[in-house]
N, C-alpha and C positions, 0 to 999 in steps of 0.2 A: 599525522594522525595515521593510525594503523589500520589495514582494512579489515571490517568487520564480517563483512560477507564478500565470497568472491565467486563470480561464475565463470567458468573457463570452458569454452569451447563446445556449448552447451548444444545439443541436438535433439529434435522430436519431430517426428513423420508421424501422421494418422494416413495409413492405405498410401494412395500414392502424393500426398500433399506435406510436404516437408512445411511444418509452422515454425520449427525454429532452428534455423542453421549457422552452426559454428559461432557461436555468441560469447562474449567475453565482457566485464565490466566487473567495478568493484563497488563495493558502498562502507566507506569510513566511518567509523566509532563518533556517533553524533551530527552525522551530516545527514542532509536532505536531498535525494537523489533521486530527478524526476523522470519518469520512463512512458517517452510519447511515440505518436506514428496513427498513420491513417488506421481504420477500423481493417480489423483483420489483419493486421501486421505482427500478431503476436503476442502481444502484450500480456494476457490473461495466461495465456499458455505460459509464459516463463512466472508468472507467479505462482499457477501450479506445480511446477517443474520445481520452483524452490520449497515448497512447503508440501511436498510431499502427494499431493493428488495425482499428479503423474511422473511414470517415470522414464527418464531420459534416456534414447539413445543410443547419445554420445554424449560425451565432457562430462563432468561433473562438479557440484556445490560446494563449496566451502566455506563451514561458520566456526569462527573462533578457531580459526585453524587447523578444524576438524572436518573429516567428508564426509557430508550426512546425503550424499548423493541418493536417492532412493528408500530414505527413510520416509517412515508413514508420516503423516501429520502429526499423529499423537507425539511420535518422536521428536517433530521437529518444534513443537509447541513448548517441550519440556526441554530443546536445549537454548530459548528465547524469540523463536520466531515468530510472530502473531497476525494474523490477517483480516482486515474488514471486505466484505466483496460486493461490487457495484449493484446487485441485487440484493437490499437486504434481507438477512434470512434470522429474524428473530426467534425464541421460542415464544411463539403467538401468545400459548397458554399459560405462561408465567408472566410472574412482575417482573420490572425492571430491574429489582434485586436480584430476584434469583435468575435473570438470564446472567448478569453480572457474576454472581455468587459460580455459576459454572464453569463460567470463565478461569475463576480464580482457581478451584477442583482441581483444572484438568490443564493447569498452566505451568509455568516454566520451575515452581518450587512443591508445586500439589500437595498445597494448602488442605491442612484437614478442613472440616466444614466451618468451626466457630471462628477459625482467621481467616477464612476463606472471605466470608461475610465484613468480616473490617476492612479487608482488601475491595469488595466489589462496592461499598458506600462509598470508599474514597474516592474509586473510578470514577461512578455515577457523579458523583459532586462535580468531581474535575471539570467534566461533561457540560454540567450544567443540568443534571437530572436531579438533585438532591431530593426536589420537591415534589417529584414522580416516582418514587421508589415503591409502594405500595399498589402503581396502576399495570395492570395490563399491559403489555409490549403490545398486544395487536390494537389497542387505542391510542398509540403514540400518532402525531405526525411523521409525514413522509422524512421533515427536519427531526423531529424526535427518534424516532428508527436509525438516522444513521449512525446520531451521538451514542443510543445505547449501542449500536454495532464497534462504534468506537472505543465507548467504556467496554464492553465486555471484553475485546481485544485487552483492553489495556490492564484488564483485572489479570490475565495473565503475567503479567509482571515482565514484558518480553524485553528484550535489548537491542530489540528489530523491530518497527512495523511493516508490514507491506498493507499501503492503500489506497483498494483500488475504486476510482472516480467518487471518492468521498463526497463530491462539493455538486455530483450530479441531482437535479432534479431541485435546487437549493433558489431560492429568491436571494438577490443581491445581499440584503442585510443578514440571511443564515450564511451565506457565502463568506461575508467578514468575518462572523462569528465562527465560524468552523477553522475559518485559515489562524486566527487568533489560537484556537485552542492546536492546533498542527503544531505553531512555532510553540507553545508552551511545551508540547511533548516532547520538541528539539531541546528546548532550555534545560529539560529532565536527565538530556544524557543519551535519549533513544532514538536510534537510528532511525531513518525513513525510507524507505521505496515504494514511491508514489506515483501511479498510473491517473493523467488526466488529461481531458479535452479542452477545458478550459486554458488559453493556453496564458492568458496576462497573467492566471492566478497563480501556474507553475511556473511562469518565467519568474516572479517575484517571487516565488516562494524555495524555490529549489538552490544549493550550490552548484550541481551539475545536474547537466539531459543527458540523456543515452535517449537516442534517435533508432526507432526500429521501423526497416520496410522488409515485407515481403520475410518476414522471422528474421533478416538479417541488422546488423548494426549498422545505422546507414551515415551516423554522427555519434562523435563526444563530445562536451565539453564545458563551459561557462553559458550562461543562459542568454547573454549578448553575442556571444560565437555564434551559438547553435541560431538564435533568430536572422541572424543576417548571413547562413551557411547558405549559396543557392541550390545544394542537392537536395536541403532541406525544404527548401521552398520550391523547388520542382514538384519533392513527392506530396506534396501538400494541392498543388496544382488543381486537384479537381474540387476542390473546397474551398472559392474564394475568401469566403470572411475567415478561414483558419489562414488560409496563405498570408492576407495581409496581414493581421495580427502577430504571424512570426515575422514579418518585413518590417514591422512596426518596431524592433526591437522588445525587451524588455522594459517594462516598466520603471518607472525613478520609483 
């Protein structure tokens, strides 16, 4: 596999706080890479640096062999990177279909409205919202809004998705359904970089895991390696449940 995304020696400070420092990793084509770490480790900052919300102080972001460092979110989306947010951000007064159509219009292919609607319908159906196309986004449940966030990102026809805690706030049944959707997305050849705090889920989902601590890469490797890495376990000692889940290894 070739590297689709390459983060190279990335750094970002906010005043005197060094949020990300010397970070390098890759995401290969068709791969799922988990990005984990304690609260405040810099995970969401990394997403914001990749998709252009923040401009890095150091390092660069390469996508498909081209330098996209510091490009605006609009341009990054055109390159083929779409994202979801930890706190869902639907266009509340628009319908499910209209939300997804916006994603398609401003996505990788800059689709005209008539083609964007067709792509939006397909994306909504893919995540299980085909029966709610006319429903205002504000009326969806939390699980429905999570699916809408994902459908809107998929409507952009990305080559890579950045998923920010897509499982947060979901019950066990909803989590299983969402994991099925995420695996189906990868089966379509879309690479995924995912932030998640549910360790059993991300260990079973990811091909590789990158661990951040205080803005730096603490470890990288296969899920089983990460789950039994003493440095990773030590970094999570402030959260006994999380440390126990890591020490238990990746689920079968």
